[in-house]
C-alpha positions in Angstrom: 0.0 0.0 0.2 0.7 4.0 -0.7 -0.1 6.9 1.2 0.4 9.8 -0.8 0.0 14.1 -0.3 -2.9 15.1 -1.5 -1.6 18.5 -2.3 1.8 17.3 -4.3 1.2 13.6 -4.7 3.8 13.2 -2.8 4.3 9.7 -1.5 4.0 9.5 2.6 4.3 6.3 3.5 4.7 2.6 1.5 3.8 -0.4 3.3 4.0 -3.9 2.2 4.0 -8.0 3.9 4.0 -11.0 1.5 3.9 -14.6 2.0 3.5 -17.6 -1.5 1.4 -20.0 -0.6 1.9 -23.6 -1.9 -0.2 -26.0 -4.0 2.0 -28.9 -2.9 3.9 -29.7 0.2 7.8 -28.1 -0.6 11.0 -29.0 1.1 14.1 -27.1 -1.4 15.7 -24.3 0.1 17.4 -21.4 -2.3 20.9 -23.3 -2.1 19.3 -25.6 -4.2 19.8 -28.5 -0.8 16.6 -30.4 1.0 15.7 -29.6 4.6 14.0 -31.6 6.1 10.8 -30.2 7.2 8.2 -29.7 4.5 6.3 -27.0 4.3 3.5 -24.8 1.9 3.8 -21.2 3.3 7.0 -19.7 2.5 8.8 -17.2 5.5 6.9 -13.8 5.8 8.5 -10.3 3.9 7.7 -7.3 5.1 9.1 -3.5 5.0 7.3 -0.1 5.5 8.8 3.1 4.9 7.8 6.4 5.6 8.5 9.7 5.9 8.5 10.8 9.8 7.9 14.3 9.2 9.7 17.3 6.8 13.6 15.7 5.4 13.6 12.6 7.7 12.2 9.7 6.2 12.2 5.8 8.2 12.7 2.2 7.0 12.1 -0.8 8.2 12.0 -4.5 7.5 11.7 -8.3 7.9 12.4 -11.8 7.0 10.5 -14.0 9.3 11.3 -18.1 8.4 8.3 -19.9 9.1 9.5 -23.2 9.5 11.8 -22.1 12.6 9.7 -19.5 13.4 12.3 -16.5 14.2 13.4 -13.9 12.8 16.1 -14.6 10.3 16.8 -11.1 9.2 15.5 -7.5 10.4 17.2 -3.7 9.4 15.6 -0.1 10.6 17.1 2.6 9.0 17.0 6.7 9.5 17.7 8.9 7.7 17.5 13.0 6.8 18.2 14.3 4.3 16.9 18.4 3.4 17.6 18.9 0.0 19.6 16.5 -2.8 23.6 16.7 -1.5 22.5 16.9 1.7 22.1 13.6 3.4 22.5 11.6 7.2 22.2 8.2 7.9 22.3 5.1 10.7 20.8 1.9 10.4 20.8 -0.6 12.2 21.1 -4.9 10.2 20.8 -8.7 11.7 21.4 -10.8 10.4 21.1 -15.0 11.3 23.1 -15.9 8.5 25.4 -13.7 6.8 28.1 -13.8 3.9 31.0 -13.4 5.9 33.9 -13.1 4.3 35.6 -15.4 1.3 37.3 -18.6 3.4 40.7 -20.2 2.7 39.5 -22.8 0.4 36.9 -20.7 -1.6 33.8 -20.6 0.0 32.0 -18.0 2.0 31.9 -18.3 5.5 28.8 -17.1 7.1 27.6 -16.8 10.8 25.6 -14.5 12.7 25.8 -10.4 12.1 24.3 -7.5 14.2 25.4 -4.4 12.5 25.7 -0.3 13.2 26.1 1.9 9.9 26.5 5.2 9.7 26.7 7.3 7.0 26.4 10.6 5.8 26.9 13.0 1.9 27.4 16.5 2.8 28.8 19.6 1.4 31.9 21.7 2.6 32.1 24.1 0.0 29.5 25.4 -2.4 31.5 22.8 -5.4 33.5 20.6 -2.5 31.5 17.4 -1.0 31.8 15.3 1.7 31.1 11.8 1.3 31.7 8.7 4.1 30.1 5.6 5.9 31.3 3.6 9.4 30.1 0.1 8.5 30.3 -1.7 12.3 30.1 -5.6 13.8 28.2 -5.1 16.3 28.6 -8.9 17.9 32.3 -9.7 16.2 33.4 -6.0 17.4 35.1 -4.7 14.5 34.9 -2.5 11.4 33.7 -4.1 8.7 33.4 -1.9 5.9 35.0 2.0 6.6 35.2 4.8 3.3 35.7 8.3 3.6 35.8 10.4 -0.4 35.4 14.0 -2.0 33.3 15.1 -4.7 34.5 17.9 -6.4 31.4 19.7 -8.5 33.1 22.5 -11.4 31.0 26.1 -10.8 29.6 25.8 -14.1 28.5 22.2 -14.1 30.7 20.7 -16.7 32.6 18.7 -15.0 33.6 17.1 -11.9 36.0 14.6 -10.1 35.8 11.9 -6.8 38.1 10.2 -5.3 37.0 7.5 -2.5 38.9 5.4 -0.7 37.6 2.4 1.0 39.1 -0.1 4.1 36.5 -3.2 3.8 36.7 -7.1 5.6 38.3 -9.9 3.2 39.1 -12.4 5.9 38.8 -13.2 9.8 41.4 -10.5 10.3 42.1 -9.5 6.9 41.1 -6.2 4.6 41.8 -4.7 1.8 42.0 -1.5 0.4 41.0 0.3 -2.5 40.8 3.8 -3.6 38.4 5.2 -6.3 39.1 8.0 -8.8 37.1 9.2 -11.3 36.6 12.7 -14.0 33.0 13.0 -15.4 32.6 15.0 -18.1 28.9 16.0 -18.2 27.0 14.4 -20.5 29.6 12.6 -21.9 32.0 9.3 -20.5 33.8 9.0 -17.5 37.8 8.5 -17.4 39.0 6.4 -14.3 37.3 4.0 -11.7 33.3 5.5 -11.1 32.7 5.0 -7.5 29.0 5.8 -8.0 27.7 2.6 -7.4 30.1 1.8 -4.2 28.6 5.4 -3.0 25.1 5.3 -3.6 24.1 0.8 -2.3 27.1 2.7 0.6 25.5 6.2 1.9 21.4 5.7 1.2 19.9 8.8 -0.4 23.3 9.8 -2.9 22.8 12.4 -5.5 25.4 12.6 -8.3 27.0 15.5 -7.3 26.9 17.0 -11.7 23.3 16.6 -10.7 21.8 18.6 -7.4 21.5 21.9 -8.1 22.4 24.3 -6.3 21.6 28.0 -5.5 
């Protein structure tokens, strides 16, 4: 369901809940393995996204295991964004079977992960923006991902440049570092490693600075 502002058409709330019903009992899991539990109902999935007050949004989602009667995944976040290019975000995430890292035998290690995720995009000057993310594992007591960078947009808006550094977990006690540098020519191509997708996923509400109209 969706609720819209009658005067402006702006969405103020979106919510949904769903479950699948099988015509015959099923015991095949998502990874293709066979479960000992037969079932004719899928797990429950639900979400709520809403604007609490002007410029502040709240969202939450949950995945409930119908067979084991327990929460498998849960997230809740709040975001402040007064205008494009300005966003502050805080989120809590829980996953009972999260993909943690790639082990020595080239298979993924899975386990319970409880995370606090802080992210931001904010202008320092009229043309320079700072971006950052700090993702901390509460139950493992160490950072999972840290990201920081600067973005520059020319006064005419004809080109922009970004430099972003990242540090993230690759193993039980190992990390990897990466640096992205990108030069974007408006309506043309870009040079270097474009960090847009990384920033979009890391910072809820992130905006491309060459698409932000400043007064």
